N, C-alpha and C positions, 0 to 999 in steps of 0.2 A: 566544572568542565573537565571531562576525562582527556588525558593526553593522547595524541595520535602520532607522537614522534616516532619516526622509523616505520610507520604503518602504511599499508596500501590497501585498496579494496580487494576483496576476495576475487580470485580469477577462476575461470572455468577449469583450468588444469588442477588448481588446488582443490576445488570441489570434487573433481573426479576422484582424486586420491582420498579425500575425506569420506565420500559416499561409499568407497570400497569397504569401509568399516561398518556400514549400515545397509546390508542387502535386505530387501523386503522379502520376507517369506512368501512364496508364491500363493496366489489365491487358491482356494479349495477347488478341486476338480469338479465339484458340484456346480460351480458357477457356470462353466461352459456347457455342462450337460443340461442344466435347468434353463439356461438362456436359449438353447436349441429347442427344447421342449416348448418353451413359451412362444417361440417363433412359429412352431407348428400349430399351436392353439390359435394364435392370431390369424394364421392363414385359414384355419377351419372356420373361424367366425366370419371372415370376409367371404368365404364360399357360401355360408348360410344366408348372408344378405350383403349385397355389394355396399362398400363403404360410402358414406356421404362425402361431400366435398371437404368438410372439416376433418373427417376421419382419415380421408386419403392424404391430406396434408400432414397429419400427425404420423401416419405410417411412413410416409416419405422421409420425414425428419428422423424417425427412429432408424431408418435404413442408412442414414448418412453416417460418416465417420465423426466421432466426437471431436470437439475443439482440441487444439494442441496445447493450449495453456493450462497449467495446473489449476490456477484460481478460477478460470472460466468453467472448467469441469466441476469444480466444487460448487459453484453457483448453479450449474446445470443439475447436479444431483439434488441440491437443496430445492430447486424448482420442482423437479419430478416428485420429490417426497411430499412437497406441499400439495401438488396435484393429486397424488395418491391418497393423502389424508383427506382431501376434499371429497374424493369419491368414496372413501370409507366412512364418511359421516352417515349415520342411519337415515337421515333425512334425504340423502342422495341415492339410497338403495332403491332397487325396484320394489314395487309395492308387495310382491310376493315374499320378499325377504323381511320387510318391515312387519308384515303380518303373516308369518309362516303358517301354512296349512299342511305341509308335508314334512316328514322327518328330514328329508334332504335339504329343504329350505331352512329348517331350524338349525341343522348342522352347519350349513354355510354361514348363517348369521353369526353363530358362535365363533367360527373360524375368523370371520372378518373383524370381530371385536378384539380378538387376540392380536391380529395383524396390525390393527391401529395402534396398539400399545408398542409394538416393535418399531413402527415408523415414527411414533412420537419420540421414542428414546434416541433413535438414530438422528432425527432432525435436531434434537437438543445437543447432541454431540457435535454435529456440523456447525451449529450456530456458536457454540462455545469455542470451537477451534478457530473460526474466522475472527471472533472478537479478540481472543488472546493473541493470535498471530498479528493482527492489526496493531494492537497495543504494543506488542514487543518491538515491531519495526519502528513505530513512532517514538517510543521511549528510548530506543537505541540512538536514533537520530538526535533526540534532544539531549542525550548524555554528552554528545560531542559538540553541542552548540554552546557558545559562550553563555554563562549564567547571568545574563543581564536582560534588558528590555527586549532584546531580539527573541530570546526564547519565550518570553511572555507573549509577545505579539504573534509568534507562530502558533503557540498553544491556543490563544484566543481565536485566532483565525480558524484553526481546526475545529474547535468547539462550535463556533458560529456556523461554519460550513456544514457540520454534521447535523445541526439543528435544522438548517435550511433543507438539507437532503431528506431528513425524516419528514418534514412538513410536505415536501413534494410527493413523497410516497403516500402519506396519509391523504393528501388531496386526491391523488389518483384512485386510491381504494374507495374513498367516500363518493367519488363520481361514478362508481360502477366499474372501475378497471378490473380486468381479469387477473388471475395469477400470472399468466403469461405476460400481460402488460406490465405488471409490477416487477417481474424479474428482468424484463427488457430494460426498464428504468434503472433497477438496481445495478445491472451490469454496466449500463452507460455511466452511472455514477462512479462505479469502481474504476472504469477506464479514465474518468476525469481525475480520480485520486492518483492514478499511475502517472498521468500526464503532469499533474502538479508536482509529484515527486521528482520527475525529470526536470521540471522547470526550476525547482529549488537548486538542482545541481548545475544547471546551465545559466541560472540567474536570469530567467526570462519571466514575463508576466509580472504579477504583483511582487513576487519574491525578489525581483531585481532591486526593488526599493527597500526590501527588508533585509536581504542577506548579502548579495554580492558586493554592494557598495557600502556595506557595513563591515568594517575590517574585523578580523579575528576569527572568522569561521574557518575551520581547518579545510584545506583544499582536498584532503583525502575524503572528507565527508561529502563534499560537493561532487567529487568524482564518483563516489559510491552511489549516491542517489540518482545521478545522471545515467549510469550505465547498468544498474542492477537488473532492469527488466528488458534490456536489449534482446532482440530476437535471437542473436547468436552470442549473448552474454553469459554470465555465470549461471543464470537460471535455466538456460537451455540444457545444461548437464542434469539439472533436477528433472526436467521434462523427459529426457532420454531415459533416466533411471527409474523414475517412479510414475511416469505418465501411463505406460501400457496397462498396469493393473487398474488404474483409475479409469482409463478409457473403457475398459471392460465393464466396470461397475456402472459407469454412466449409461452404457447401452442396456444393461440389465434393468436398471431403474426405469428407463424409458419404455422397455418392453412390458414391464408390469403395469405401468400407467396406461399404455395403449390397450393391453388386454382388458383391464377393468373398464375402460371407456367403451370399447366395443361390446363387452359382455352386458353392461347395463342397458344398452340400446336394443339388445336381442334376447333379453332374459325370458321374455314371454314365449319365445319359440326355441330357445337353446338352453337346456338345463345341464349343469355340470354333473358328471357322474362322480363316483367316489374317488376314482383315480385322478381325475382332473382337479377336484377340490384339493386333494393332497399335494398335487403339483403346484397349485397356486400358493398354498400355505408354505410349502418347502422353499419355493423360489423367494418369497418375501422374507422368510426367516434367514435364509442363507445370505441374501443381499444385505439386509440390515446388519447382520453380525459381521460380515466381511467388510462392509463399509466402516463400521465402528472400529474394527481392527486396523484398517488402513489409516483412519484419522488419528487413532492413538499412536500408531507408528510414526506417521509423518510429523505429528506434533513434537515428538521426542527429537526427531532428526532436526527440525527447524529450531527447537529451543537450544540445542547444543551447537548448531552451526554458527561459525564466526562470521562477522561482517567484515572485519579487518584482520589482516595478517601482516607479519613482518615482511619487509622488502626482500630479505634473504629467502623466506619461504616462497615468495612469489617469483623468485628467480630474477629479481631486479636489483641491480647494484646501486646502492645509495637511494636517497629519497629526493624527489624533485623539489627544487626551490620554487617558490611562488614568483612567477615572472612579473607580477604586478608591482613588486617592491622596486624602489629606486635607491641608489646610493649616492651620497654627496659628502665631500670633505668640507667641514666647517673650520676654517683656519683660526688659529689663536687670535683673539681680539676682534673677531667678526661675528656677525649674525647671519642666519639663513632664513629666508621667508618663502612661504608658499601662499599664493593668493587664490581665493575662491570667490566666485560669484554665486550668491544664493538668490534664486529667482522667486521662490515661494515662501511665505511665512510658515513657521513651524517645520521647516525642513531640518534634516539632521546633518551634522558634520561629524565624521568619524575619522580616527587616525590610529596608526599603529607604528611605533618606531622603537628602535634600539640602537645603541652605540656598538660599533665593531671594535671591541676593546682588546688590548694586550694584557700584560701582567699588571699594569697599574690601573686601579679602579678609577674611572672617570665619570663625570656626569655633565649634563648640559642643561641650560635654562630653557624652559618651554612656557609659552603663553599663547593665548588666542585673542585677537583684537577685531573689533568691528570698526569699519571706516565709513563714515557717512558720505553723502554726496558732496558735502562741503569740505571733506578731508579731515574732519574731526575724528579722533581715535577714541574708542571706548574699550576698556579691558573687559573681555568676556570671561576668559579663564585666567585667573591670577598666575603670576610668574612663580614657578617652582623649579627646583633642580631635580633632574631625573637621569637614571641610566637607561631606562626603557619605560614606555607607557603605552597603554591601549585604552582608548576611551572614546566617548562621543557625547554630544549634547544636542538638544533641540534648539535651534536658533529662534530668537524672538522676533526677528524682522528680516525682510529681504535686503540684499545689499552686498557690499564687498567685505570679505573677511581675510585676515592674515593669520597664519600659523607661524610663529616665530621661534626658531631655535637660537639661543644666545650663548655664544662662546667668548663674549667680549671680556669676561672677567679673567680668562685664562691668558697667561703670559707666554707659555711655552708649548702647550699641548694642542695640537689640532684634533678634531673629533671626526671620525668616519661614521656618518649617520646613514642608517638603513631605514627607510620609511615608506609608508603608504597612506595616502589621504584621499578621502572622497567626500563629495557632497551628495546627500540622498534626498530626493524629493519627499514631501510628506505622504504618508499613507492615507488615502482617502477612503472612508467607509462607504462602501457601495455594494449592492447585491449583484454580483456578477459571478459567473461560473469560474472565472480565472482566479478566484480567491479561495479555492478549496484547500482543505487541509491535507495532511500526509497520511498515506496508508499504503501498505503493500498490496 
């Protein structure tokens, strides 16, 4: 477990300073020129034949402003590339292109095959970026988690959740779901991951039983995952800096998809001339190359961007103490007990304590007892002497428990004890959306 001493989550002000060192080289001027030309071609096609209801909805969507969130735009670009690749499959071409009889049709067929290669490459870069970025966020979170059963439970929870998500996508595709349907589901799942990340930080949902009431999880980590995706949080600086070029690429991808959709339905009456073929080819090549450049750039920025910074760097004096800790003085010759009622079998009891010591090294006896309904005591955790301890165990039965700090052997020294103790209900295996894993 990596130390978070003296650290706080990144702030928007810090990211603003950090991003100053990573300006994105502007998109090629060809992007705006070709996007404008593609819009003119789309208009020409709609004049050739009025758009159907489905085509009109697609055109209306293309005319809207792209989403504000970076990751939503990434998913939108991925969706448009999948749609374009679907249209570029030879089986989806107009019959004149599949069996070309003219030199113009043969030339366009050749161009389309080359364009498919470009979009395949760009889509692979997109998927690789999302996978690596997702793993980086999760692994960073796990680095600061206590290296015990909590981390194992969270990891298992994520793996199980991702299997359930993939099964949900596979079922949708098998039942005839469209690419649009699939990506609507994928984005819904992504928002669930984001919600779960926030739940880990606020200790709500299933993570309340896994994390918040299990001591030892750094508060700075909980703060980070709770606020990282806030609308006006640190990621808003990222959206302000790098959103505009991505929004432009989102609109360009959508325009290419709309153009091909309209063209395939009108190809028997509308043939592209040489200039229009070159325009389609250039637009696709420029889009895919600029998108790959953006993804490579943003990957480097994300890989080097810190999640935690020092309190001084954040302009915060000192670090916040966890308000859940309590302090008690255990006088010499006395014991101090904390009683807990465990309602369900296989619940967990967790604790975290340390002695507020001076120059003289001191320790205190610690044990855990089970008290039956008849008052009989059973030693659950054997007595040992500690200066500090952080631990937990799964109880064998419901009932009353006592955590006992023993200073009875001491003749002179009182002990100032700082502690936190919780009882955690058992984690029930069930297939519910609230048990998703973590991902940015």
